[in-house]
N, CA, C and O atoms as CSV, one atom per row, in Angstrom:
chain,resi,resn,atom,element,x,y,z
A,1,ILE,N,N,57.781,225.267,-81.600
A,1,ILE,CA,C,57.157,223.971,-81.406
A,1,ILE,C,C,57.268,223.220,-82.722
A,1,ILE,O,O,56.810,223.686,-83.765
A,2,GLY,N,N,57.883,222.054,-82.653
A,2,GLY,CA,C,58.001,221.218,-83.834
A,2,GLY,C,C,59.295,221.370,-84.600
A,2,GLY,O,O,59.438,220.796,-85.680
A,3,ASN,N,N,60.243,222.129,-84.073
A,3,ASN,CA,C,61.516,222.315,-84.766
A,3,ASN,C,C,62.588,221.314,-84.344
A,3,ASN,O,O,63.734,221.413,-84.782
A,4,GLY,N,N,62.230,220.369,-83.512
A,4,GLY,CA,C,63.191,219.373,-83.060
A,4,GLY,C,C,63.810,219.748,-81.730
A,4,GLY,O,O,63.776,220.907,-81.317
A,5,GLY,N,N,64.370,218.766,-81.072
A,5,GLY,CA,C,65.067,219.004,-79.824
A,5,GLY,C,C,64.234,218.826,-78.571
A,5,GLY,O,O,64.777,218.827,-77.466
A,6,MET,N,N,62.920,218.672,-78.720
A,6,MET,CA,C,62.066,218.460,-77.555
A,6,MET,C,C,61.106,217.305,-77.826
A,6,MET,O,O,60.847,216.951,-78.976
A,7,THR,N,N,60.592,216.734,-76.760
A,7,THR,CA,C,59.583,215.686,-76.875
A,7,THR,C,C,58.208,216.327,-77.079
A,7,THR,O,O,58.044,217.533,-76.894
A,8,THR,N,N,57.239,215.523,-77.455
A,8,THR,CA,C,55.868,216.018,-77.584
A,8,THR,C,C,55.381,216.584,-76.254
A,8,THR,O,O,54.700,217.609,-76.227
A,9,THR,N,N,55.723,215.925,-75.162
A,9,THR,CA,C,55.357,216.418,-73.825
A,9,THR,C,C,55.952,217.803,-73.586
A,9,THR,O,O,55.271,218.695,-73.080
A,10,GLU,N,N,57.212,217.982,-73.947
A,10,GLU,CA,C,57.861,219.279,-73.744
A,10,GLU,C,C,57.264,220.356,-74.650
A,10,GLU,O,O,57.138,221.508,-74.236
A,11,TYR,N,N,56.896,219.995,-75.876
A,11,TYR,CA,C,56.229,220.962,-76.754
A,11,TYR,C,C,54.883,221.387,-76.172
A,11,TYR,O,O,54.520,222.561,-76.241
A,12,ARG,N,N,54.139,220.432,-75.597
A,12,ARG,CA,C,52.851,220.748,-74.975
A,12,ARG,C,C,53.071,221.692,-73.783
A,12,ARG,O,O,52.290,222.618,-73.565
A,13,THR,N,N,54.128,221.452,-73.029
A,13,THR,CA,C,54.472,222.321,-71.902
A,13,THR,C,C,54.802,223.727,-72.402
A,13,THR,O,O,54.367,224.721,-71.821
A,14,HIS,N,N,55.566,223.796,-73.472
A,14,HIS,CA,C,55.954,225.071,-74.073
A,14,HIS,C,C,54.714,225.863,-74.498
A,14,HIS,O,O,54.603,227.049,-74.190
A,15,MET,N,N,53.789,225.218,-75.197
A,15,MET,CA,C,52.561,225.876,-75.661
A,15,MET,C,C,51.705,226.319,-74.472
A,15,MET,O,O,51.095,227.388,-74.503
A,16,SER,N,N,51.664,225.499,-73.436
A,16,SER,CA,C,50.889,225.854,-72.239
A,16,SER,C,C,51.428,227.112,-71.591
A,16,SER,O,O,50.658,227.998,-71.218
A,17,LEU,N,N,52.746,227.202,-71.452
A,17,LEU,CA,C,53.334,228.384,-70.828
A,17,LEU,C,C,53.092,229.618,-71.678
A,17,LEU,O,O,52.759,230.674,-71.139
A,18,TRP,N,N,53.250,229.515,-72.988
A,18,TRP,CA,C,52.944,230.643,-73.868
A,18,TRP,C,C,51.513,231.120,-73.647
A,18,TRP,O,O,51.255,232.317,-73.521
A,19,SER,N,N,50.590,230.166,-73.602
A,19,SER,CA,C,49.174,230.519,-73.455
A,19,SER,C,C,48.892,231.166,-72.105
A,19,SER,O,O,48.144,232.140,-72.021
A,20,LEU,N,N,49.484,230.630,-71.063
A,20,LEU,CA,C,49.294,231.221,-69.740
A,20,LEU,C,C,49.856,232.637,-69.669
A,20,LEU,O,O,49.339,233.475,-68.929
A,21,LEU,N,N,50.893,232.903,-70.423
A,21,LEU,CA,C,51.524,234.217,-70.393
A,21,LEU,C,C,50.936,235.188,-71.415
A,21,LEU,O,O,51.414,236.315,-71.544
A,22,ALA,N,N,49.898,234.758,-72.147
A,22,ALA,CA,C,49.256,235.599,-73.158
A,22,ALA,C,C,50.254,236.065,-74.213
A,22,ALA,O,O,50.179,237.191,-74.703
A,23,ALA,N,N,51.182,235.185,-74.550
A,23,ALA,CA,C,52.229,235.516,-75.522
A,23,ALA,C,C,51.682,235.469,-76.943
A,23,ALA,O,O,50.723,234.747,-77.217
A,24,PRO,N,N,52.285,236.232,-77.844
A,24,PRO,CA,C,51.897,236.097,-79.256
A,24,PRO,C,C,52.199,234.671,-79.722
A,24,PRO,O,O,53.261,234.127,-79.419
A,25,LEU,N,N,51.279,234.081,-80.446
A,25,LEU,CA,C,51.466,232.710,-80.926
A,25,LEU,C,C,51.943,232.747,-82.378
A,25,LEU,O,O,51.205,233.153,-83.275
A,26,LEU,N,N,53.172,232.322,-82.592
A,26,LEU,CA,C,53.766,232.288,-83.923
A,26,LEU,C,C,54.318,230.893,-84.168
A,26,LEU,O,O,55.046,230.359,-83.330
A,27,ALA,N,N,53.983,230.302,-85.298
A,27,ALA,CA,C,54.532,228.994,-85.660
A,27,ALA,C,C,55.807,229.234,-86.460
A,27,ALA,O,O,55.765,229.821,-87.542
A,28,GLY,N,N,56.924,228.788,-85.936
A,28,GLY,CA,C,58.201,228.959,-86.610
A,28,GLY,C,C,58.700,227.688,-87.261
A,28,GLY,O,O,59.852,227.610,-87.686
A,29,ASN,N,N,57.836,226.697,-87.338
A,29,ASN,CA,C,58.213,225.426,-87.945
A,29,ASN,C,C,57.587,225.315,-89.337
A,29,ASN,O,O,56.755,226.137,-89.720
A,30,ASP,N,N,57.996,224.291,-90.087
A,30,ASP,CA,C,57.432,224.036,-91.411
A,30,ASP,C,C,56.106,223.301,-91.228
A,30,ASP,O,O,56.098,222.110,-90.915
A,31,LEU,N,N,54.999,223.990,-91.418
A,31,LEU,CA,C,53.676,223.401,-91.203
A,31,LEU,C,C,53.367,222.291,-92.209
A,31,LEU,O,O,52.555,221.410,-91.925
A,32,ASN,N,N,54.005,222.327,-93.380
A,32,ASN,CA,C,53.768,221.292,-94.393
A,32,ASN,C,C,54.312,219.935,-93.971
A,32,ASN,O,O,53.809,218.901,-94.410
A,33,SER,N,N,55.332,219.931,-93.124
A,33,SER,CA,C,55.926,218.657,-92.711
A,33,SER,C,C,55.709,218.351,-91.233
A,33,SER,O,O,56.278,217.393,-90.710
A,34,ALA,N,N,54.901,219.148,-90.564
A,34,ALA,CA,C,54.653,218.940,-89.131
A,34,ALA,C,C,53.857,217.661,-88.909
A,34,ALA,O,O,52.943,217.341,-89.668
A,35,SER,N,N,54.218,216.944,-87.865
A,35,SER,CA,C,53.522,215.692,-87.526
A,35,SER,C,C,52.116,215.996,-87.007
A,35,SER,O,O,51.834,217.119,-86.590
A,36,PRO,N,N,51.241,215.002,-87.035
A,36,PRO,CA,C,49.900,215.201,-86.462
A,36,PRO,C,C,49.947,215.613,-84.988
A,36,PRO,O,O,49.105,216.391,-84.538
A,37,GLU,N,N,50.924,215.097,-84.231
A,37,GLU,CA,C,51.045,215.464,-82.815
A,37,GLU,C,C,51.360,216.948,-82.665
A,37,GLU,O,O,50.786,217.626,-81.813
A,38,ILE,N,N,52.272,217.453,-83.494
A,38,ILE,CA,C,52.633,218.867,-83.433
A,38,ILE,C,C,51.441,219.731,-83.852
A,38,ILE,O,O,51.153,220.745,-83.215
A,39,MET,N,N,50.763,219.338,-84.902
A,39,MET,CA,C,49.606,220.110,-85.355
A,39,MET,C,C,48.505,220.124,-84.298
A,39,MET,O,O,47.813,221.131,-84.142
A,40,SER,N,N,48.334,219.021,-83.571
A,40,SER,CA,C,47.302,218.991,-82.525
A,40,SER,C,C,47.650,219.944,-81.391
A,40,SER,O,O,46.755,220.486,-80.743
A,41,ILE,N,N,48.942,220.157,-81.144
A,41,ILE,CA,C,49.362,221.133,-80.134
A,41,ILE,C,C,49.095,222.548,-80.640
A,41,ILE,O,O,48.497,223.362,-79.936
A,42,LEU,N,N,49.536,222.835,-81.854
A,42,LEU,CA,C,49.410,224.185,-82.406
A,42,LEU,C,C,47.972,224.603,-82.661
A,42,LEU,O,O,47.660,225.794,-82.649
A,43,LEU,N,N,47.086,223.625,-82.893
A,43,LEU,CA,C,45.704,223.932,-83.259
A,43,LEU,C,C,44.693,223.658,-82.149
A,43,LEU,O,O,43.489,223.648,-82.408
A,44,ASN,N,N,45.150,223.439,-80.934
A,44,ASN,CA,C,44.237,223.152,-79.822
A,44,ASN,C,C,43.439,224.416,-79.504
A,44,ASN,O,O,43.971,225.362,-78.923
A,45,LYS,N,N,42.179,224.427,-79.883
A,45,LYS,CA,C,41.336,225.625,-79.738
A,45,LYS,C,C,41.156,226.049,-78.285
A,45,LYS,O,O,41.075,227.244,-77.997
A,46,GLU,N,N,41.093,225.094,-77.371
A,46,GLU,CA,C,40.905,225.453,-75.964
A,46,GLU,C,C,42.146,226.136,-75.385
A,46,GLU,O,O,42.037,227.059,-74.578
A,47,VAL,N,N,43.312,225.678,-75.800
A,47,VAL,CA,C,44.559,226.283,-75.327
A,47,VAL,C,C,44.755,227.653,-75.976
A,47,VAL,O,O,45.175,228.601,-75.313
A,48,ILE,N,N,44.452,227.757,-77.264
A,48,ILE,CA,C,44.538,229.046,-77.955
A,48,ILE,C,C,43.589,230.048,-77.304
A,48,ILE,O,O,43.930,231.223,-77.169
A,49,ALA,N,N,42.402,229.596,-76.900
A,49,ALA,CA,C,41.442,230.491,-76.243
A,49,ALA,C,C,42.003,231.054,-74.943
A,49,ALA,O,O,41.710,232.197,-74.592
A,50,ILE,N,N,42.801,230.276,-74.227
A,50,ILE,CA,C,43.442,230.784,-73.008
A,50,ILE,C,C,44.400,231.904,-73.389
A,50,ILE,O,O,44.381,232.975,-72.784
A,51,ASP,N,N,45.238,231.658,-74.391
A,51,ASP,CA,C,46.191,232.674,-74.836
A,51,ASP,C,C,45.483,233.956,-75.271
A,51,ASP,O,O,45.937,235.060,-74.970
A,52,GLN,N,N,44.382,233.798,-75.972
A,52,GLN,CA,C,43.690,234.937,-76.579
A,52,GLN,C,C,42.572,235.509,-75.706
A,52,GLN,O,O,41.790,236.334,-76.177
A,53,ASP,N,N,42.484,235.091,-74.459
A,53,ASP,CA,C,41.414,235.572,-73.579
A,53,ASP,C,C,41.389,237.098,-73.557
A,53,ASP,O,O,42.430,237.731,-73.378
A,54,PRO,N,N,40.204,237.698,-73.739
A,54,PRO,CA,C,40.096,239.160,-73.833
A,54,PRO,C,C,40.554,239.934,-72.592
A,54,PRO,O,O,40.901,241.111,-72.696
A,55,LEU,N,N,40.562,239.295,-71.430
A,55,LEU,CA,C,41.024,240.003,-70.232
A,55,LEU,C,C,42.501,240.373,-70.374
A,55,LEU,O,O,42.936,241.411,-69.873
A,56,GLY,N,N,43.265,239.527,-71.054
A,56,GLY,CA,C,44.644,239.859,-71.399
A,56,GLY,C,C,45.654,239.864,-70.266
A,56,GLY,O,O,46.748,240.406,-70.424
A,57,LYS,N,N,45.318,239.276,-69.131
A,57,LYS,CA,C,46.244,239.264,-68.000
A,57,LYS,C,C,47.161,238.043,-68.086
A,57,LYS,O,O,46.722,236.940,-68.414
A,58,GLN,N,N,48.426,238.260,-67.788
A,58,GLN,CA,C,49.386,237.164,-67.774
A,58,GLN,C,C,49.263,236.349,-66.496
A,58,GLN,O,O,48.822,236.846,-65.460
A,59,ALA,N,N,49.662,235.087,-66.594
A,59,ALA,CA,C,49.710,234.224,-65.421
A,59,ALA,C,C,50.851,234.644,-64.506
A,59,ALA,O,O,51.824,235.274,-64.921
A,60,LYS,N,N,50.689,234.270,-63.257
A,60,LYS,CA,C,51.748,234.428,-62.263
A,60,LYS,C,C,51.960,233.078,-61.601
A,60,LYS,O,O,51.037,232.272,-61.481
A,61,ARG,N,N,53.190,232.850,-61.177
A,61,ARG,CA,C,53.447,231.626,-60.421
A,61,ARG,C,C,52.837,231.798,-59.039
A,61,ARG,O,O,53.152,232.752,-58.327
A,62,VAL,N,N,51.954,230.863,-58.659
A,62,VAL,CA,C,51.277,230.963,-57.363
A,62,VAL,C,C,51.845,230.009,-56.332
A,62,VAL,O,O,51.588,230.159,-55.137
A,63,SER,N,N,52.620,229.022,-56.785
A,63,SER,CA,C,53.299,228.152,-55.829
A,63,SER,C,C,54.474,227.455,-56.503
A,63,SER,O,O,54.485,227.223,-57.712
A,64,LYS,N,N,55.469,227.129,-55.665
A,64,LYS,CA,C,56.660,226.431,-56.139
A,64,LYS,C,C,57.143,225.522,-55.030
A,64,LYS,O,O,57.270,225.940,-53.879
A,65,ASP,N,N,57.413,224.271,-55.385
A,65,ASP,CA,C,57.955,223.288,-54.450
A,65,ASP,C,C,59.025,222.512,-55.206
A,65,ASP,O,O,58.727,221.506,-55.850
A,66,GLY,N,N,60.262,222.972,-55.131
A,66,GLY,CA,C,61.336,222.350,-55.899
A,66,GLY,C,C,61.080,222.526,-57.388
A,66,GLY,O,O,60.975,223.652,-57.875
A,67,ASP,N,N,60.980,221.412,-58.115
A,67,ASP,CA,C,60.748,221.438,-59.556
A,67,ASP,C,C,59.273,221.517,-59.924
A,67,ASP,O,O,58.934,221.514,-61.107
A,68,LEU,N,N,58.398,221.587,-58.941
A,68,LEU,CA,C,56.958,221.607,-59.185
A,68,LEU,C,C,56.437,223.032,-59.030
A,68,LEU,O,O,56.689,223.689,-58.020
A,69,GLU,N,N,55.708,223.501,-60.041
A,69,GLU,CA,C,55.196,224.865,-60.011
A,69,GLU,C,C,53.744,224.900,-60.458
A,69,GLU,O,O,53.309,224.088,-61.274
A,70,VAL,N,N,53.006,225.850,-59.911
A,70,VAL,CA,C,51.636,226.118,-60.338
A,70,VAL,C,C,51.562,227.567,-60.772
A,70,VAL,O,O,51.956,228.470,-60.035
A,71,TRP,N,N,51.051,227.784,-61.980
A,71,TRP,CA,C,50.854,229.115,-62.545
A,71,TRP,C,C,49.369,229.298,-62.798
A,71,TRP,O,O,48.681,228.350,-63.174
A,72,ALA,N,N,48.868,230.517,-62.594
A,72,ALA,CA,C,47.442,230.775,-62.809
A,72,ALA,C,C,47.242,232.164,-63.383
A,72,ALA,O,O,47.992,233.097,-63.096
A,73,ARG,N,N,46.204,232.274,-64.207
A,73,ARG,CA,C,45.825,233.582,-64.759
A,73,ARG,C,C,44.320,233.696,-64.759
A,73,ARG,O,O,43.618,232.735,-65.075
A,74,PRO,N,N,43.809,234.890,-64.399
A,74,PRO,CA,C,42.367,235.098,-64.448
A,74,PRO,C,C,41.913,235.230,-65.895
A,74,PRO,O,O,42.645,235.721,-66.754
A,75,LEU,N,N,40.689,234.781,-66.143
A,75,LEU,CA,C,40.077,234.874,-67.467
A,75,LEU,C,C,38.822,235.728,-67.393
A,75,LEU,O,O,38.220,235.875,-66.329
A,76,LYS,N,N,38.437,236.282,-68.514
A,76,LYS,CA,C,37.205,237.059,-68.568
A,76,LYS,C,C,36.045,236.168,-68.131
A,76,LYS,O,O,35.954,235.016,-68.556
A,77,GLY,N,N,35.175,236.684,-67.301
A,77,GLY,CA,C,34.031,235.918,-66.826
A,77,GLY,C,C,34.260,235.245,-65.487
A,77,GLY,O,O,33.343,234.619,-64.955
A,78,GLY,N,N,35.475,235.355,-64.918
A,78,GLY,CA,C,35.706,234.838,-63.575
A,78,GLY,C,C,36.406,233.496,-63.476
A,78,GLY,O,O,36.768,233.079,-62.375
A,79,ALA,N,N,36.608,232.811,-64.584
A,79,ALA,CA,C,37.333,231.540,-64.548
A,79,ALA,C,C,38.839,231.811,-64.447
A,79,ALA,O,O,39.284,232.954,-64.543
A,80,TYR,N,N,39.604,230.747,-64.253
A,80,TYR,CA,C,41.062,230.823,-64.217
A,80,TYR,C,C,41.645,229.734,-65.100
A,80,TYR,O,O,41.091,228.640,-65.206
A,81,ALA,N,N,42.765,230.043,-65.729
A,81,ALA,CA,C,43.586,229.029,-66.390
A,81,ALA,C,C,44.698,228.690,-65.414
A,81,ALA,O,O,45.339,229.581,-64.856
A,82,VAL,N,N,44.927,227.392,-65.209
A,82,VAL,CA,C,45.912,226.949,-64.223
A,82,VAL,C,C,46.819,225.901,-64.861
A,82,VAL,O,O,46.350,224.912,-65.424
A,83,GLY,N,N,48.113,226.134,-64.765
A,83,GLY,CA,C,49.095,225.173,-65.262
A,83,GLY,C,C,49.837,224.541,-64.109
A,83,GLY,O,O,50.394,225.238,-63.260
A,84,LEU,N,N,49.846,223.220,-64.076
A,84,LEU,CA,C,50.582,222.461,-63.071
A,84,LEU,C,C,51.806,221.892,-63.781
A,84,LEU,O,O,51.683,220.982,-64.601
A,85,PHE,N,N,52.984,222.424,-63.468
A,85,PHE,CA,C,54.210,222.095,-64.185
A,85,PHE,C,C,55.139,221.219,-63.349
A,85,PHE,O,O,55.260,221.387,-62.136
A,86,ASN,N,N,55.789,220.281,-64.034
A,86,ASN,CA,C,56.805,219.438,-63.418
A,86,ASN,C,C,58.093,219.613,-64.225
A,86,ASN,O,O,58.228,219.057,-65.315
A,87,ARG,N,N,59.033,220.383,-63.688
A,87,ARG,CA,C,60.304,220.615,-64.365
A,87,ARG,C,C,61.317,219.524,-64.051
A,87,ARG,O,O,62.434,219.547,-64.570
A,88,GLY,N,N,60.940,218.569,-63.209
A,88,GLY,CA,C,61.855,217.533,-62.757
A,88,GLY,C,C,62.055,216.395,-63.752
A,88,GLY,O,O,61.408,216.331,-64.798
A,89,ALA,N,N,62.968,215.503,-63.394
A,89,ALA,CA,C,63.347,214.377,-64.251
A,89,ALA,C,C,62.449,213.160,-64.075
A,89,ALA,O,O,62.563,212.200,-64.837
A,90,SER,N,N,61.562,213.178,-63.091
A,90,SER,CA,C,60.667,212.050,-62.828
A,90,SER,C,C,59.232,212.536,-62.747
A,90,SER,O,O,58.992,213.693,-62.402
A,91,PRO,N,N,58.266,211.665,-63.063
A,91,PRO,CA,C,56.854,212.045,-62.897
A,91,PRO,C,C,56.586,212.440,-61.442
A,91,PRO,O,O,57.235,211.932,-60.527
A,92,ALA,N,N,55.634,213.342,-61.235
A,92,ALA,CA,C,55.324,213.798,-59.878
A,92,ALA,C,C,53.886,214.273,-59.800
A,92,ALA,O,O,53.300,214.688,-60.800
A,93,LYS,N,N,53.326,214.208,-58.606
A,93,LYS,CA,C,51.991,214.745,-58.351
A,93,LYS,C,C,52.133,216.226,-58.019
A,93,LYS,O,O,52.898,216.614,-57.136
A,94,VAL,N,N,51.374,217.047,-58.752
A,94,VAL,CA,C,51.389,218.493,-58.539
A,94,VAL,C,C,49.991,218.899,-58.083
A,94,VAL,O,O,48.990,218.436,-58.631
A,95,THR,N,N,49.933,219.764,-57.081
A,95,THR,CA,C,48.648,220.200,-56.523
A,95,THR,C,C,48.500,221.712,-56.620
A,95,THR,O,O,49.394,222.474,-56.250
A,96,ALA,N,N,47.343,222.119,-57.129
A,96,ALA,CA,C,46.968,223.540,-57.146
A,96,ALA,C,C,45.926,223.739,-56.057
A,96,ALA,O,O,44.872,223.103,-56.069
A,97,HIS,N,N,46.227,224.627,-55.117
A,97,HIS,CA,C,45.283,224.947,-54.040
A,97,HIS,C,C,44.482,226.168,-54.463
A,97,HIS,O,O,45.053,227.194,-54.834
A,98,TRP,N,N,43.168,226.059,-54.410
A,98,TRP,CA,C,42.310,227.159,-54.853
A,98,TRP,C,C,42.606,228.449,-54.100
A,98,TRP,O,O,42.516,229.532,-54.680
A,99,SER,N,N,42.955,228.357,-52.833
A,99,SER,CA,C,43.229,229.564,-52.052
A,99,SER,C,C,44.443,230.323,-52.595
A,99,SER,O,O,44.506,231.546,-52.463
A,100,ASP,N,N,45.412,229.620,-53.205
A,100,ASP,CA,C,46.572,230.282,-53.806
A,100,ASP,C,C,46.176,231.075,-55.045
A,100,ASP,O,O,46.848,232.035,-55.422
A,101,ILE,N,N,45.083,230.662,-55.671
A,101,ILE,CA,C,44.637,231.274,-56.924
A,101,ILE,C,C,43.642,232.405,-56.666
A,101,ILE,O,O,43.540,233.345,-57.454
A,102,GLY,N,N,42.919,232.305,-55.568
A,102,GLY,CA,C,41.907,233.308,-55.250
A,102,GLY,C,C,40.499,232.757,-55.282
A,102,GLY,O,O,39.528,233.512,-55.218
A,103,LEU,N,N,40.384,231.440,-55.382
A,103,LEU,CA,C,39.074,230.790,-55.347
A,103,LEU,C,C,38.821,230.234,-53.948
A,103,LEU,O,O,39.754,229.913,-53.213
A,104,HIS,N,N,37.543,230.129,-53.599
A,104,HIS,CA,C,37.179,229.566,-52.305
A,104,HIS,C,C,36.073,228.551,-52.523
A,104,HIS,O,O,35.127,228.805,-53.269
A,105,GLY,N,N,36.188,227.410,-51.877
A,105,GLY,CA,C,35.188,226.361,-52.028
A,105,GLY,C,C,35.485,225.473,-53.219
A,105,GLY,O,O,36.632,225.344,-53.649
A,106,SER,N,N,34.452,224.875,-53.735
A,106,SER,CA,C,34.576,223.910,-54.819
A,106,SER,C,C,34.665,224.602,-56.176
A,106,SER,O,O,34.104,225.680,-56.377
A,107,ALA,N,N,35.376,223.968,-57.096
A,107,ALA,CA,C,35.508,224.525,-58.444
A,107,ALA,C,C,35.454,223.405,-59.477
A,107,ALA,O,O,35.955,222.305,-59.246
A,108,ARG,N,N,34.837,223.704,-60.619
A,108,ARG,CA,C,34.793,222.761,-61.744
A,108,ARG,C,C,36.105,222.843,-62.513
A,108,ARG,O,O,36.651,223.928,-62.720
A,109,VAL,N,N,36.607,221.679,-62.935
A,109,VAL,CA,C,37.910,221.603,-63.583
A,109,VAL,C,C,37.763,220.950,-64.956
A,109,VAL,O,O,37.102,219.921,-65.096
A,110,ARG,N,N,38.389,221.562,-65.973
A,110,ARG,CA,C,38.413,220.987,-67.318
A,110,ARG,C,C,39.859,220.887,-67.789
A,110,ARG,O,O,40.590,221.878,-67.779
A,111,ASP,N,N,40.270,219.687,-68.202
A,111,ASP,CA,C,41.604,219.458,-68.751
A,111,ASP,C,C,41.599,219.912,-70.209
A,111,ASP,O,O,40.850,219.376,-71.026
A,112,LEU,N,N,42.430,220.897,-70.534
A,112,LEU,CA,C,42.407,221.501,-71.868
A,112,LEU,C,C,43.186,220.702,-72.913
A,112,LEU,O,O,42.951,220.882,-74.108
A,113,TRP,N,N,44.085,219.845,-72.510
A,113,TRP,CA,C,44.781,218.990,-73.475
A,113,TRP,C,C,43.992,217.723,-73.751
A,113,TRP,O,O,44.016,217.208,-74.869
A,114,LYS,N,N,43.298,217.220,-72.753
A,114,LYS,CA,C,42.488,216.014,-72.947
A,114,LYS,C,C,41.078,216.338,-73.412
A,114,LYS,O,O,40.330,215.438,-73.793
A,115,HIS,N,N,40.703,217.627,-73.385
A,115,HIS,CA,C,39.337,218.047,-73.736
A,115,HIS,C,C,38.321,217.274,-72.897
A,115,HIS,O,O,37.375,216.684,-73.418
A,116,GLU,N,N,38.544,217.295,-71.595
A,116,GLU,CA,C,37.748,216.458,-70.688
A,116,GLU,C,C,37.372,217.230,-69.431
A,116,GLU,O,O,38.223,217.838,-68.782
A,117,ASP,N,N,36.072,217.198,-69.095
A,117,ASP,CA,C,35.614,217.760,-67.828
A,117,ASP,C,C,35.973,216.781,-66.723
A,117,ASP,O,O,35.677,215.589,-66.819
A,118,LEU,N,N,36.609,217.283,-65.677
A,118,LEU,CA,C,37.065,216.426,-64.583
A,118,LEU,C,C,36.181,216.535,-63.351
A,118,LEU,O,O,36.467,215.913,-62.328
A,119,GLY,N,N,35.117,217.313,-63.435
A,119,GLY,CA,C,34.187,217.444,-62.327
A,119,GLY,C,C,34.617,218.530,-61.358
A,119,GLY,O,O,35.548,219.291,-61.620
A,120,ALA,N,N,33.920,218.582,-60.235
A,120,ALA,CA,C,34.197,219.588,-59.210
A,120,ALA,C,C,35.232,219.063,-58.234
A,120,ALA,O,O,35.266,217.873,-57.917
A,121,SER,N,N,36.057,219.952,-57.772
A,121,SER,CA,C,37.095,219.614,-56.811
A,121,SER,C,C,37.063,220.648,-55.686
A,121,SER,O,O,37.087,221.853,-55.937
A,122,ALA,N,N,37.010,220.173,-54.468
A,122,ALA,CA,C,36.930,221.069,-53.313
A,122,ALA,C,C,38.320,221.487,-52.862
A,122,ALA,O,O,39.146,220.638,-52.528
A,123,GLU,N,N,38.582,222.773,-52.850
A,123,GLU,CA,C,39.758,223.391,-52.254
A,123,GLU,C,C,41.075,223.190,-52.994
A,123,GLU,O,O,41.990,223.999,-52.835
A,124,ALA,N,N,41.201,222.120,-53.810
A,124,ALA,CA,C,42.465,221.872,-54.504
A,124,ALA,C,C,42.242,220.881,-55.643
A,124,ALA,O,O,41.227,220.187,-55.703
A,125,PHE,N,N,43.217,220.839,-56.536
A,125,PHE,CA,C,43.212,219.874,-57.626
A,125,PHE,C,C,44.624,219.326,-57.761
A,125,PHE,O,O,45.589,220.089,-57.784
A,126,SER,N,N,44.750,217.996,-57.851
A,126,SER,CA,C,46.047,217.352,-58.024
A,126,SER,C,C,46.072,216.572,-59.319
A,126,SER,O,O,45.055,216.043,-59.765
A,127,SER,N,N,47.255,216.509,-59.918
A,127,SER,CA,C,47.427,215.779,-61.161
A,127,SER,C,C,48.793,215.108,-61.170
A,127,SER,O,O,49.773,215.679,-60.691
A,128,ASP,N,N,48.859,213.899,-61.714
A,128,ASP,CA,C,50.135,213.235,-61.937
A,128,ASP,C,C,50.707,213.805,-63.233
A,128,ASP,O,O,50.142,213.601,-64.308
A,129,VAL,N,N,51.820,214.513,-63.131
A,129,VAL,CA,C,52.398,215.227,-64.261
A,129,VAL,C,C,53.706,214.554,-64.663
A,129,VAL,O,O,54.570,214.318,-63.818
A,130,PRO,N,N,53.855,214.246,-65.949
A,130,PRO,CA,C,55.097,213.598,-66.387
A,130,PRO,C,C,56.297,214.535,-66.273
A,130,PRO,O,O,56.137,215.749,-66.153
A,131,SER,N,N,57.476,213.974,-66.311
A,131,SER,CA,C,58.707,214.753,-66.331
A,131,SER,C,C,58.665,215.763,-67.466
A,131,SER,O,O,58.330,215.417,-68.599
A,132,HIS,N,N,59.002,217.003,-67.166
A,132,HIS,CA,C,59.006,218.120,-68.128
A,132,HIS,C,C,57.621,218.380,-68.710
A,132,HIS,O,O,57.492,218.958,-69.790
A,133,GLY,N,N,56.591,217.953,-67.992
A,133,GLY,CA,C,55.225,218.047,-68.496
A,133,GLY,C,C,54.370,219.057,-67.771
A,133,GLY,O,O,54.820,219.768,-66.873
A,134,VAL,N,N,53.111,219.095,-68.193
A,134,VAL,CA,C,52.145,220.034,-67.651
A,134,VAL,C,C,50.760,219.407,-67.672
A,134,VAL,O,O,50.458,218.567,-68.519
A,135,THR,N,N,49.939,219.819,-66.748
A,135,THR,CA,C,48.494,219.633,-66.834
A,135,THR,C,C,47.926,221.039,-66.876
A,135,THR,O,O,48.118,221.825,-65.949
A,136,LEU,N,N,47.225,221.351,-67.960
A,136,LEU,CA,C,46.648,222.684,-68.136
A,136,LEU,C,C,45.143,222.559,-67.991
A,136,LEU,O,O,44.499,221.813,-68.728
A,137,VAL,N,N,44.582,223.296,-67.033
A,137,VAL,CA,C,43.153,223.204,-66.759
A,137,VAL,C,C,42.514,224.581,-66.743
A,137,VAL,O,O,43.169,225.596,-66.507
A,138,LYS,N,N,41.220,224.581,-67.000
A,138,LYS,CA,C,40.390,225.773,-66.805
A,138,LYS,C,C,39.546,225.483,-65.582
A,138,LYS,O,O,38.940,224.417,-65.471
A,139,VAL,N,N,39.508,226.445,-64.658
A,139,VAL,CA,C,38.852,226.253,-63.377
A,139,VAL,C,C,37.775,227.328,-63.218
A,139,VAL,O,O,38.024,228.516,-63.423
A,140,GLU,N,N,36.569,226.879,-62.847
A,140,GLU,CA,C,35.454,227.812,-62.628
A,140,GLU,C,C,34.812,227.489,-61.290
A,140,GLU,O,O,34.586,226.324,-60.965
A,141,SER,N,N,34.523,228.522,-60.522
A,141,SER,CA,C,33.857,228.354,-59.250
A,141,SER,C,C,32.548,227.623,-59.438
A,141,SER,O,O,31.822,227.885,-60.396
A,142,SER,N,N,32.234,226.698,-58.526
A,142,SER,CA,C,30.982,225.925,-58.581
A,142,SER,C,C,29.798,226.709,-58.042
A,142,SER,O,O,28.665,226.239,-58.136
A,143,ARG,N,N,30.024,227.874,-57.488
A,143,ARG,CA,C,28.951,228.663,-56.881
A,143,ARG,C,C,27.996,229.168,-57.911
A,143,ARG,O,O,27.030,229.853,-57.575
């Protein structure tokens, strides 16, 4: 992340996938010359917490529709990290259905890149995702 060749959106997507997969996080770029945008990606505490979750389970792809994919991983305490990915060349709406993840009923959603609670969503969550982008959320049952 930050070595050139990708957009900020693509770097955010890259970091999200690493975190969902519980991958080791290593910065291979020059931190002294990294832009504020790159540093905000590398230092996002909420995203790092997903990567470092003590349960240690990797995400699995739970749905795929062409270039649109949803990945989810269980977290310690019963929450889930969910990535809504758009691998396509145009922005698209991506939907995560709670039943695909293992949740039933309403769930609270928090956007981890925007640091914003999005409220409760019944049965599914949809997001407009930019080309080569991601919406990374933490989902907790409302029960």
